[in-house]
N, C-alpha and C positions, 0 to 999 in steps of 0.2 A: 663199439669204440668210435669216438668222434673223429672225423677227418676235417681238416681246416679248409681244404680246397677241393670241393666236389664239383664234378661237371654238372652244369644245369641240365635238368631232365630233358629240355627241348634240344639242347646241343647233343646230349647223349643219344636221343632218339634219331637225330639226323646222322650221327656217326654210325649207329647200328645199321641204318638203312644203307649207308655207303658201304659198310662191311658186307652186307648181304649182296649188294651189287658185285662187289669184288669176288664173293664166293661163287656167284653165278658164272662170272667170267672165267673162273679158275676150275670149274666143276670137272672139266675133262683132263686135268693134270694128274689125278691120282690113278693108280693102277686098279686092276679088277678087284683086288682085295680091299680097296678103300684106303690104301696107304699112299702117301706122297713121300717126298724126300728120299728118292732112290729106293723105294720099297720099305722104308722104315715107318714105324708107327709115329705119327705126328702128335706130340704131347705138348700142350701149353700149360705151363705152371705159373701160378700167380706171383710167387716170390720165392726167395731162396730156399726156405725149409721144404717147400713142395718140389722145387727143382731138384734138390738133393735126392729126395725119395725117387723121383722119376728116373734120374740118371743111374742111381745105384741099383734099382730094381729092373729098369728097362735094359740097361747095358747096351749092347751093340744093336739091339732091335728097335731102338727108339731114337727119334730126333727131338730134342727138347728145346722149346722156345720159352723164355721167361719174360713175363710182362714187366717186372720190376728190375731194371738194370742195376748193376753194381754202383753203390754210392747214393742211390735214390732211397729216401725214407719211405718205406712201403705205405704207411698210413696216409701219406700226402700224394700218392700216385694219381696222375691225371692221364687218362687213356686217350691215345690219338686214334683217328679213324682207321689207320692202317692196322693198329693193334686189335681193334674190334673186328676187322676183317680176318685177322689171323685166328681169332677165337672161333669164328664161323667155320673155318677150314679145318679145325683140329679134329683128329680122331679121338683124342681123350683130353679133357680139361681137368686139371687138378688144382684145387684152391682150398682156402680155409675161410669159410664165411665168418664175417665179423671183423676181419682185419682191415679190409679195403672195400668200403661200401660202393665205391664207383665200379670196382671190379665185379662185386656181387650183382649189381644191377645189369651190367653188360652181359655177364654170363647167363643170367636168367633169360635174356632175350636172344642168346646165340642159338639155342635150340639144338645143342650137340647131345646126342644120345648118351655117350659115355662121359658124363660129367660127375666128378667125384668131389664131394665136400668133406674134407678131412675132419671137420667138426662132428660129423655123424659117425665116425669110426672109433671114437672114444667118448668119454664122459667129460663134459665141460663143467666147471665150477664157477662160483662167484668169488672174486677177490677184490678187495679195495686197496687202499694204500698200504695196509699192513696185513700180514698173515702170521698167525701163530699166537697172538695175544688173547687174553680173556676179554672178549668184546663186551660181555655183559658188565664186567667191572669197569671197562673204559666208558661205557655209556653212563654208568652211575656217577662217574667223575667228570662228565661233560666232554668226553672224547669220542663222540659218535661220528665215525667216518662212513656210515652206511650209505650216504648219498654218493660216495665215490665207488661203491661196489657195482659189479655188473658181470655179465658172462665174460670170463677171461679166456681169450683165444690162444694164449701162449703155451699151448700143449707141447710143442716141440722141445721146450726146455726141460721137460721131464723125460728122460730116456725110456722109461717104462711106457708112458702114454704114447710117445713117438713110435715105439715098437708096435703098439696096437694099430696105429695109423698105417705103419709100413705094411702090416699084414693085409689091411683092407685095400691098400693101393696095389699090392701084389695080386690080389684076387681080381681087382678091376682090370688090370692089364692082361691077365689070363683070359678074362671074358672078352676083351676087345680084340685080342690077337691069339686065338686058341692054338695056332700053329706053333707058337713059341712058349706055350704055357709051362712046359717043364723048366725052361731056362728062367722064366720069371719066378717060379716057385723056388728054384735053387738060389737065385739072387736075393729073394726075400729072406730066406733062411739065413744066408750069410750076413745080411744087414741086421737082422734081429739078434744074431750072435754078437755082432759088434756093439750093439746098443746094450745088450745084457752085460758085456764086459765093462762098458762105460758106467752103467748103473752100479756095478760092483765096486768100481774105482771110487765113485762118489760116496757110496755107503761106507766103505772102509776109510777113505781119506778124511771124512768129516765126522767120524764116530766120536772122537774125543777132541774137544776144542775148549779154549779159554772162555769164549762167549758163543752164543748161538744166534746173535743178532747181527744183521748187516743192513746198511742203509744204501739205497740206490735211487738215482734220479727217476727212473722209469720203473713202475711196479710190474715188471714183466716176469718176475721170478717166483710168483706165487706157487705154482705147481712144484718147482724145484725145492722151494722152502718146505712145503708140506712133505714131499717125498723123503727128505733127508733131515727132518725134525729141526729145521732152522726157523728163525723169525725174520721175515722180510719187513723192513720199514721203508716205504717209498716216499720220496719227497713229493712226488705227484702220484696220481692214480695210474690206471692202466693206459690212459691216454698220455703219450709222451710230451704232448704240446701244452698240457694244462699247467697252470701256475699255482704254486703252493701258497696258502694263506700265511700271514704272520703268525697266527696261532699254531699252525702246523710246524713252522720252522722252530718256534719256541719248544714245542713238544719234542721234536727230534733232538734238539740240544739237550733236553732233560734225559731222553732215552739213551743218548750217546754216553752221558756221564754215568747213568745208573747201570747200564749193561756193558760198560767198558768197551764200547765200540771204538775201533782204531781207524776205520777207513770209510770214506764216502765214495761209492762207485758211480761212474758215469759210463756212457756207451759211445760207440764209434760213430754212429750216424746222426747224433743229436748234439746240441750245444752242451758244453761242460760248465757253463757259467754258474748255474745254480749250485752244482756240486762243489765247485771251488769256493763259492761264497760261503756256503754252510761249513765246509771244512776249515776255511780261514777263521770263521767266527768261533769255532769250537776246538781249534788246534789239532784237527784230524788230518790224516793223509788222504790222497785221492788215488784211485786206480780204475782200470777198465773192467767192467763185467758186461760181456757182450751178449745182447739178446738174440744175436744170430739172425737178424732180419735181412742181412745181406753180407756178402764177403767183399772186402775191398783190400787195397794195398796196406791199409792200417790194421786190418784184422790180424789177430795173433794166431794165425794158422791158415791153412789153405782150404780147409773144408770143415764140415760140421763137427766131426770127431775131434780134430785138432783144436778147434776153437773151444769146444766144450772142455777139453782137458786143460786148456789155458784158463778157462773160468774156474775150474776146480783148483788149480794152483793158486789163483788169486784169492779165492775164498779161504783156502787153507792158511795162507799168509795173513789175511785180514782177521780171521777168527782165532788165530793162534792154535792151529791143529797140532796135536801131540804126535 
């Protein structure tokens, strides 16, 4: 996924060096078990979906620091030297490679033994601007969006894949802190149960609908669409900052009419201008479908489960669930 504002490699190298100096100065602050923050395991999470896993599974035994603060678009994150220093001091780093290239590069240089890439804990797939259509037929008719495809990192929007990641994170925390392994295992099981219940709610809630197609500004919902037999039509690809072509806008207008689409979805951390323009041109409604890259005051819920259930309600309404 492309990021518009990356740290120049020279600046990043300098920041990493400063971070390592900070690490050396603070080397004596952790206890004999290698834990800081009052004896808790120091976990650095790259952005909210990783933070949620760390907090739910780690419970009282972890202190979680998140690189991406509320309201910041994760793809645009620029790391400060202090944050890179925090990376070097972590007991565990939890991230998702491919979402934030600046973070990926800094983590690669941090040298922390317990570094967990969530992308390795499940299977990533390639998604473009659309999911669920007959791509061969589209190419035959001149609708090839293959150039927009790529490894889609939005695995957390599929509760089943997210549960797979949760299990891997639980194992990693047990390895990093064996003294509390039983608690991490118990918390992992509890979270996996919550995610199974969420999966069931989506499966049942979207079983019978008037249409299976939804339009969204950011093509973040490819995994969710595949899991629940829906068809995602993204105004842009998996990069939320890319601009749609006039041809793509015309195509979406035709799809909306053919598939009886009622709503164009936008998200909380990005501009709704394109969605409202398309909706206005086609006489459609707009609503929020949250990709859960961060929780803010505008989020329709206080945590992952609540916001996902809000997403389900929005999809049910838009798709005419029976």
